[in-house]
MMTF fields as JSON, N, C-alpha, C and O atoms, coordinates in Angstrom:
{
  "mmtfVersion": "1.0.0",
  "mmtfProducer": "UNKNOWN",
  "numBonds": 279,
  "numAtoms": 280,
  "numGroups": 70,
  "numChains": 1,
  "numModels": 1,
  "chainsPerModel": [1],
  "groupsPerChain": [70],
  "chainIdList": ["A"],
  "bondAtomList": [4, 2, 8, 6, 12, 10, 16, 14, 20, 18, 24, 22, 28, 26, 32, 30, 36, 34, 40, 38, 44, 42, 48, 46, 52, 50, 56, 54, 60, 58, 64, 62, 68, 66, 72, 70, 76, 74, 80, 78, 84, 82, 88, 86, 92, 90, 96, 94, 100, 98, 104, 102, 108, 106, 112, 110, 116, 114, 120, 118, 124, 122, 128, 126, 132, 130, 136, 134, 140, 138, 144, 142, 148, 146, 152, 150, 156, 154, 160, 158, 164, 162, 168, 166, 172, 170, 176, 174, 180, 178, 184, 182, 188, 186, 192, 190, 196, 194, 200, 198, 204, 202, 208, 206, 212, 210, 216, 214, 220, 218, 224, 222, 228, 226, 232, 230, 236, 234, 240, 238, 244, 242, 248, 246, 252, 250, 256, 254, 260, 258, 264, 262, 268, 266, 272, 270, 276, 274],
  "bondOrderList": [1, 1, 1, 1, 1, 1, 1, 1, 1, 1, 1, 1, 1, 1, 1, 1, 1, 1, 1, 1, 1, 1, 1, 1, 1, 1, 1, 1, 1, 1, 1, 1, 1, 1, 1, 1, 1, 1, 1, 1, 1, 1, 1, 1, 1, 1, 1, 1, 1, 1, 1, 1, 1, 1, 1, 1, 1, 1, 1, 1, 1, 1, 1, 1, 1, 1, 1, 1, 1],
  "groupList": [{"groupName": "MET", "atomNameList": ["N", "CA", "C", "O"], "elementList": ["N", "C", "C", "O"], "formalChargeList": [0, 0, 0, 0], "bondAtomList": [1, 0, 2, 1, 3, 2], "bondOrderList": [1, 1, 2], "singleLetterCode": "M", "chemCompType": "L-PEPTIDE LINKING"}, {"groupName": "SER", "atomNameList": ["N", "CA", "C", "O"], "elementList": ["N", "C", "C", "O"], "formalChargeList": [0, 0, 0, 0], "bondAtomList": [1, 0, 2, 1, 3, 2], "bondOrderList": [1, 1, 2], "singleLetterCode": "S", "chemCompType": "L-PEPTIDE LINKING"}, {"groupName": "ASN", "atomNameList": ["N", "CA", "C", "O"], "elementList": ["N", "C", "C", "O"], "formalChargeList": [0, 0, 0, 0], "bondAtomList": [1, 0, 2, 1, 3, 2], "bondOrderList": [1, 1, 2], "singleLetterCode": "N", "chemCompType": "L-PEPTIDE LINKING"}, {"groupName": "GLN", "atomNameList": ["N", "CA", "C", "O"], "elementList": ["N", "C", "C", "O"], "formalChargeList": [0, 0, 0, 0], "bondAtomList": [1, 0, 2, 1, 3, 2], "bondOrderList": [1, 1, 2], "singleLetterCode": "Q", "chemCompType": "L-PEPTIDE LINKING"}, {"groupName": "GLU", "atomNameList": ["N", "CA", "C", "O"], "elementList": ["N", "C", "C", "O"], "formalChargeList": [0, 0, 0, 0], "bondAtomList": [1, 0, 2, 1, 3, 2], "bondOrderList": [1, 1, 2], "singleLetterCode": "E", "chemCompType": "L-PEPTIDE LINKING"}, {"groupName": "ILE", "atomNameList": ["N", "CA", "C", "O"], "elementList": ["N", "C", "C", "O"], "formalChargeList": [0, 0, 0, 0], "bondAtomList": [1, 0, 2, 1, 3, 2], "bondOrderList": [1, 1, 2], "singleLetterCode": "I", "chemCompType": "L-PEPTIDE LINKING"}, {"groupName": "ALA", "atomNameList": ["N", "CA", "C", "O"], "elementList": ["N", "C", "C", "O"], "formalChargeList": [0, 0, 0, 0], "bondAtomList": [1, 0, 2, 1, 3, 2], "bondOrderList": [1, 1, 2], "singleLetterCode": "A", "chemCompType": "L-PEPTIDE LINKING"}, {"groupName": "THR", "atomNameList": ["N", "CA", "C", "O"], "elementList": ["N", "C", "C", "O"], "formalChargeList": [0, 0, 0, 0], "bondAtomList": [1, 0, 2, 1, 3, 2], "bondOrderList": [1, 1, 2], "singleLetterCode": "T", "chemCompType": "L-PEPTIDE LINKING"}, {"groupName": "ASP", "atomNameList": ["N", "CA", "C", "O"], "elementList": ["N", "C", "C", "O"], "formalChargeList": [0, 0, 0, 0], "bondAtomList": [1, 0, 2, 1, 3, 2], "bondOrderList": [1, 1, 2], "singleLetterCode": "D", "chemCompType": "L-PEPTIDE LINKING"}, {"groupName": "GLY", "atomNameList": ["N", "CA", "C", "O"], "elementList": ["N", "C", "C", "O"], "formalChargeList": [0, 0, 0, 0], "bondAtomList": [1, 0, 2, 1, 3, 2], "bondOrderList": [1, 1, 2], "singleLetterCode": "G", "chemCompType": "PEPTIDE LINKING"}, {"groupName": "LEU", "atomNameList": ["N", "CA", "C", "O"], "elementList": ["N", "C", "C", "O"], "formalChargeList": [0, 0, 0, 0], "bondAtomList": [1, 0, 2, 1, 3, 2], "bondOrderList": [1, 1, 2], "singleLetterCode": "L", "chemCompType": "L-PEPTIDE LINKING"}, {"groupName": "ARG", "atomNameList": ["N", "CA", "C", "O"], "elementList": ["N", "C", "C", "O"], "formalChargeList": [0, 0, 0, 0], "bondAtomList": [1, 0, 2, 1, 3, 2], "bondOrderList": [1, 1, 2], "singleLetterCode": "R", "chemCompType": "L-PEPTIDE LINKING"}, {"groupName": "TYR", "atomNameList": ["N", "CA", "C", "O"], "elementList": ["N", "C", "C", "O"], "formalChargeList": [0, 0, 0, 0], "bondAtomList": [1, 0, 2, 1, 3, 2], "bondOrderList": [1, 1, 2], "singleLetterCode": "Y", "chemCompType": "L-PEPTIDE LINKING"}, {"groupName": "LYS", "atomNameList": ["N", "CA", "C", "O"], "elementList": ["N", "C", "C", "O"], "formalChargeList": [0, 0, 0, 0], "bondAtomList": [1, 0, 2, 1, 3, 2], "bondOrderList": [1, 1, 2], "singleLetterCode": "K", "chemCompType": "L-PEPTIDE LINKING"}, {"groupName": "PRO", "atomNameList": ["N", "CA", "C", "O"], "elementList": ["N", "C", "C", "O"], "formalChargeList": [0, 0, 0, 0], "bondAtomList": [1, 0, 2, 1, 3, 2], "bondOrderList": [1, 1, 2], "singleLetterCode": "P", "chemCompType": "L-PEPTIDE LINKING"}, {"groupName": "PHE", "atomNameList": ["N", "CA", "C", "O"], "elementList": ["N", "C", "C", "O"], "formalChargeList": [0, 0, 0, 0], "bondAtomList": [1, 0, 2, 1, 3, 2], "bondOrderList": [1, 1, 2], "singleLetterCode": "F", "chemCompType": "L-PEPTIDE LINKING"}, {"groupName": "CYS", "atomNameList": ["N", "CA", "C", "O"], "elementList": ["N", "C", "C", "O"], "formalChargeList": [0, 0, 0, 0], "bondAtomList": [1, 0, 2, 1, 3, 2], "bondOrderList": [1, 1, 2], "singleLetterCode": "C", "chemCompType": "L-PEPTIDE LINKING"}, {"groupName": "VAL", "atomNameList": ["N", "CA", "C", "O"], "elementList": ["N", "C", "C", "O"], "formalChargeList": [0, 0, 0, 0], "bondAtomList": [1, 0, 2, 1, 3, 2], "bondOrderList": [1, 1, 2], "singleLetterCode": "V", "chemCompType": "L-PEPTIDE LINKING"}, {"groupName": "HIS", "atomNameList": ["N", "CA", "C", "O"], "elementList": ["N", "C", "C", "O"], "formalChargeList": [0, 0, 0, 0], "bondAtomList": [1, 0, 2, 1, 3, 2], "bondOrderList": [1, 1, 2], "singleLetterCode": "H", "chemCompType": "L-PEPTIDE LINKING"}],
  "groupTypeList": [0, 1, 2, 2, 3, 4, 1, 3, 5, 6, 7, 8, 9, 10, 11, 12, 13, 1, 13, 4, 9, 9, 1, 14, 15, 13, 8, 1, 6, 2, 0, 1, 1, 5, 1, 16, 12, 13, 16, 9, 17, 18, 13, 14, 11, 6, 10, 9, 17, 15, 13, 0, 0, 5, 2, 3, 11, 0, 15, 0, 16, 9, 8, 16, 0, 14, 14, 13, 1, 4],
  "groupIdList": [1, 2, 3, 4, 5, 6, 7, 8, 9, 10, 11, 12, 13, 14, 15, 16, 17, 18, 19, 20, 21, 22, 23, 24, 25, 26, 27, 28, 29, 30, 31, 32, 33, 34, 35, 36, 37, 38, 39, 40, 41, 42, 43, 44, 45, 46, 47, 48, 49, 50, 51, 52, 53, 54, 55, 56, 57, 58, 59, 60, 61, 62, 63, 64, 65, 66, 67, 68, 69, 70],
  "secStructList": [7, 7, 7, 7, 7, 7, 7, 7, 7, 7, 6, 6, 1, 7, 7, 7, 1, 1, 7, 7, 7, 1, 7, 1, 7, 6, 6, 4, 4, 4, 6, 7, 3, 3, 3, 7, 1, 1, 1, 7, 7, 3, 3, 3, 4, 4, 4, 3, 3, 3, 3, 3, 7, 1, 1, 1, 3, 3, 3, 3, 3, 6, 6, 6, 1, 7, 7, 7, 7, 7],
  "xCoordList": [-0.777, -1.202, -1.972, -3.199, -1.283, -1.768, -1.799, -1.977, -1.616, -1.477, -2.871, -3.369, -3.57, -4.89, -4.91, -5.117, -4.708, -4.718, -6.075, -6.589, -6.604, -7.933, -7.69, -6.97, -8.284, -8.181, -9.294, -10.396, -9.219, -10.26, -10.215, -9.126, -11.357, -11.431, -11.319, -12.151, -10.29, -10.301, -11.291, -12.026, -11.271, -12.257, -12.229, -13.231, -10.993, -10.481, -10.858, -10.741, -11.25, -11.631, -10.475, -10.723, -9.284, -8.245, -8.216, -8.651, -7.798, -7.661, -6.317, -6.16, -5.303, -3.934, -2.972, -2.99, -2.137, -1.179, 0.156, 0.908, 0.404, 1.798, 1.718, 2.814, 0.734, 0.72, 1.127, 0.658, 2.147, 2.51, 1.196, 0.375, 1.219, 0.294, 0.73, 1.882, -0.203, 0.231, 0.216, -0.158, 0.561, 0.349, 1.715, 2.822, 1.483, 2.571, 3.385, 4.581, 2.791, 3.349, 3.756, 3.164, 4.763, 5.08, 5.718, 5.823, 6.08, 6.749, 5.793, 6.203, 4.386, 3.437, 3.081, 2.362, 3.499, 3.283, 3.922, 3.291, 5.153, 5.729, 5.36, 5.917, 4.574, 4.128, 5.398, 5.521, 6.275, 7.387, 7.069, 7.815, 5.798, 5.408, 3.914, 3.27, 3.436, 2.145, 1.667, 2.422, 0.354, -0.097, -0.229, -0.541, 0.005, -0.23, -1.717, -2.365, -2.37, -3.75, -4.111, -5.244, -3.011, -3.197, -3.043, -3.825, -1.854, -1.562, -1.957, -2.205, -2.034, -2.214, -1.043, -1.31, 0.149, 1.318, 1.838, 1.943, 2.234, 2.887, 4.302, 5.047, 4.817, 5.879, 6.487, 5.679, 7.765, 8.206, 7.877, 7.834, 7.608, 7.183, 8.117, 7.721, 9.336, 10.393, 10.542, 11.264, 9.752, 9.679, 8.58, 8.26, 7.997, 6.716, 6.406, 7.244, 5.207, 4.812, 3.327, 2.621, 2.882, 1.515, 0.966, 1.556, -0.192, -0.969, -2.384, -3.093, -2.649, -4.287, -5.133, -4.909, -6.14, -7.038, -8.514, -8.682, -9.402, -10.606, -10.551, -11.263, -9.611, -9.416, -8.883, -9.17, -8.069, -7.449, -6.113, -5.918, -5.164, -3.775, -3.812, -4.277, -3.279, -3.233, -1.917, -1.376, -1.236, 0.072, 0.107, -0.693, 1.185, 1.332, 2.936, 3.88, 3.042, 4.402, 5.261, 4.731, 6.529, 7.395, 7.107, 7.329, 6.563, 6.344, 4.989, 4.816, 4.116, 2.832, 2.846, 1.915, 3.854, 3.988, 4.002, 4.788, 3.465, 3.613, 4.93, 5.42, 5.643, 6.955, 6.693, 5.622, 7.805, 7.729, 7.93, 8.838, 6.966, 7.254, 7.868, 7.547, 8.883, 9.699, 9.404, 10.009],
  "yCoordList": [-22.068, -21.861, -23.015, -22.951, -24.145, -25.377, -25.656, -26.778, -24.568, -24.72, -24.765, -23.669, -25.789, -25.915, -26.362, -27.553, -25.5, -25.945, -25.468, -24.407, -26.345, -26.148, -25.65, -26.246, -24.566, -24.005, -24.241, -24.209, -24.48, -24.573, -23.535, -23.106, -23.134, -22.148, -22.873, -23.74, -22.569, -23.176, -22.609, -21.665, -23.267, -22.922, -21.76, -21.197, -21.244, -19.802, -18.678, -17.471, -19.141, -18.16, -17.884, -17.104, -18.362, -18.256, -19.12, -20.26, -18.796, -19.607, -19.861, -20.926, -19.103, -19.478, -19.501, -18.642, -20.472, -20.744, -20.107, -19.647, -20.126, -19.847, -18.35, -17.795, -17.676, -16.138, -15.257, -15.308, -14.312, -13.331, -12.429, -12.194, -11.982, -10.835, -9.434, -9.233, -8.447, -7.144, -6.651, -7.432, -5.466, -4.878, -5.013, -4.9, -5.287, -5.304, -4.03, -4.081, -2.907, -1.733, -1.319, -0.427, -1.988, -1.958, -0.509, -0.117, 0.136, 1.538, 2.644, 3.792, 2.298, 3.356, 4.263, 5.232, 4.058, 5.005, 6.409, 7.437, 6.43, 7.765, 8.141, 9.089, 7.498, 7.918, 8.087, 9.083, 7.041, 7.111, 6.614, 6.78, 5.883, 5.468, 5.983, 6.314, 6.025, 6.434, 6.098, 6.157, 5.717, 5.02, 6.234, 7.388, 5.87, 6.756, 6.885, 5.874, 7.952, 7.96, 7.313, 6.93, 7.238, 6.893, 5.329, 4.635, 4.93, 3.401, 2.628, 1.43, 3.166, 2.549, 1.901, 1.212, 2.007, 1.423, 2.207, 3.418, 1.621, 2.313, 2.556, 1.604, 4.006, 4.468, 5.334, 5.951, 5.54, 6.561, 7.877, 8.137, 8.848, 10.204, 11.035, 12.024, 10.654, 11.186, 11.003, 11.684, 9.98, 9.697, 10.189, 9.768, 11.13, 11.542, 12.951, 13.573, 13.605, 14.944, 14.907, 13.962, 15.952, 16.176, 17.148, 18.201, 16.816, 17.53, 17.818, 17.034, 19.152, 19.689, 18.997, 19.096, 18.268, 17.724, 17.956, 17.383, 18.717, 19.029, 19.405, 18.863, 20.437, 21.041, 20.07, 20.187, 19.061, 17.984, 17.808, 18.012, 17.443, 17.163, 15.786, 15.037, 15.269, 13.849, 13.595, 14.331, 12.363, 11.917, 11.224, 10.326, 11.68, 11.001, 10.512, 11.295, 9.273, 8.75, 9.334, 9.936, 9.115, 9.556, 8.847, 9.331, 7.586, 6.761, 7.27, 7.298, 7.638, 8.067, 9.582, 10.037, 10.332, 11.782, 12.012, 11.233, 12.769, 12.962, 13.565, 14.225, 13.469, 14.05, 15.602, 16.152, 16.17, 17.782, 18.059, 17.57, 18.89, 19.497, 20.628, 21.412, 20.91, 22.184, 23.033, 24.097],
  "zCoordList": [-9.987, -8.631, -8.311, -8.232, -8.108, -7.725, -6.095, -5.62, -5.387, -3.968, -3.462, -3.204, -3.277, -2.725, -1.354, -1.121, -0.381, 1.042, 1.501, 1.146, 2.32, 2.964, 4.301, 5.102, 4.547, 6.065, 6.878, 6.332, 8.119, 8.997, 10.153, 10.533, 10.708, 11.667, 12.961, 13.224, 13.852, 15.146, 16.038, 15.748, 17.196, 18.27, 18.783, 19.226, 18.777, 19.259, 18.082, 18.294, 17.017, 15.924, 15.009, 14.09, 15.079, 14.298, 13.124, 13.284, 12.012, 10.814, 10.356, 9.759, 10.51, 10.234, 11.35, 12.232, 11.319, 12.409, 12.109, 12.968, 10.665, 10.422, 9.948, 9.872, 9.651, 9.269, 10.311, 11.447, 9.869, 10.89, 10.995, 10.109, 12.334, 12.61, 12.185, 11.804, 12.25, 11.813, 10.492, 9.617, 10.166, 8.931, 8.111, 8.638, 6.671, 5.919, 5.891, 5.606, 6.172, 6.343, 7.771, 8.377, 8.264, 9.64, 10.037, 11.199, 9.019, 9.213, 8.928, 8.758, 8.864, 8.428, 9.62, 9.378, 10.865, 11.93, 11.636, 11.881, 11.12, 10.77, 9.253, 8.7, 8.726, 7.338, 6.293, 5.58, 6.299, 5.329, 4.107, 3.141, 4.027, 2.644, 2.516, 3.511, 1.316, 0.922, -0.382, -1.352, -0.489, -1.712, -2.905, -2.612, -4.035, -5.185, -5.347, -5.076, -5.739, -5.972, -7.361, -7.652, -8.182, -9.486, -9.783, -10.432, -9.158, -9.44, -8.195, -8.327, -7.058, -5.829, -5.146, -4.161, -5.494, -5.025, -4.067, -4.26, -2.904, -1.867, -2.131, -2.362, -2.11, -2.456, -1.473, -0.779, -1.233, -0.221, -0.624, -1.827, 0.341, 0.133, -0.658, -1.275, -0.65, -1.285, -2.794, -3.522, -3.163, -4.635, -5.403, -6.514, -4.74, -5.447, -5.133, -4.48, -5.545, -5.24, -4.951, -5.303, -4.307, -3.924, -4.861, -5.102, -5.419, -6.407, -5.818, -5.187, -6.171, -5.624, -6.599, -7.806, -6.104, -6.938, -6.082, -5.006, -6.579, -6.052, -4.629, -3.784, -4.341, -3.07, -2.054, -0.863, -2.537, -1.62, -2.157, -3.355, -1.374, -1.622, -1.856, -0.997, -3.152, -3.378, -3.829, -4.654, -3.226, -3.631, -4.861, -5.125, -5.783, -7.136, -7.177, -7.064, -7.334, -7.442, -8.668, -9.602, -8.578, -9.816, -11.102, -12.212, -10.858, -12.236, -12.84, -14.058, -12.018, -12.777, -13.18, -13.843, -12.799, -13.328, -14.596, -15.135, -15.393, -16.762, -17.069, -16.153, -18.236, -18.528, -18.483, -18.742, -18.125, -18.353, -19.947, -20.619, -20.402, -21.656, -21.538, -20.645, -22.448, -22.483, -23.539, -23.663]
}
């Protein structure tokens, strides 16, 4: 990581000229993705389950779910 760019704050208060505005989760208005409480990664709702934790529903992705014991 040898990308040492110096940034300066302009008179209008902006620092970056090439950076896009907005959220990286552009589709979050309809809640199609949600972050896992265990790993923190945003995943689609269809790829996980909600667990009750201390009287609150928490989303857990399929990668963090323990394997089912038979």
